[in-house]
C-alpha positions in Angstrom: -0.1 -0.1 0.0 2.5 2.3 1.0 4.3 2.1 -3.1 1.2 3.8 -4.3 1.4 7.4 -3.1 5.3 7.5 -3.9 4.5 6.4 -7.7 1.8 9.3 -7.9 3.9 11.8 -6.4 6.7 10.7 -8.6 4.3 10.4 -11.5 3.2 14.2 -10.8 6.9 15.2 -10.6 8.6 13.9 -14.1 5.8 14.6 -16.0 2.0 13.8 -16.9 0.9 16.4 -13.8 3.1 19.2 -14.5 2.1 19.0 -18.5 -1.2 19.5 -17.0 -1.0 21.9 -14.3 1.1 24.2 -17.0 -1.2 25.8 -19.1 -3.3 27.2 -16.3 -0.7 28.3 -14.4 0.6 30.4 -17.4 -3.0 31.5 -17.8 -3.3 32.9 -14.4 0.0 34.9 -14.5 -1.2 36.3 -18.0 -4.1 37.4 -16.5 -2.4 38.7 -13.3 -0.1 40.9 -15.1 -2.8 42.0 -17.5 -4.7 43.3 -14.3 -1.6 45.2 -12.7 -0.9 46.7 -16.3 -5.0 47.6 -16.3 -4.3 49.2 -12.3 -1.0 51.1 -13.5 -3.3 52.4 -16.5 -5.8 53.2 -14.8 -3.8 54.8 -12.0 -1.7 56.8 -14.0 -5.3 58.5 -15.9 -6.6 59.1 -12.1 -3.2 61.4 -11.6 -3.9 62.9 -15.2 -7.1 63.6 -14.5 -6.1 65.3 -10.7 -3.0 67.3 -12.3 -5.4 68.8 -15.3 -8.1 69.9 -12.2 -5.3 71.4 -10.8 -3.9 73.7 -13.7 
């Protein structure tokens, strides 16, 4: 019985599991990057509006 969990872990580390997870990790990273870029753009736009009001 104790050999089975070890096999699963080894399979995950060597191939099938990791390949299966890779696309979702990349998609998540790109979503985070897009979100961060949008936040920066929103901050810059808000800053520009504030500067426009002051002038």
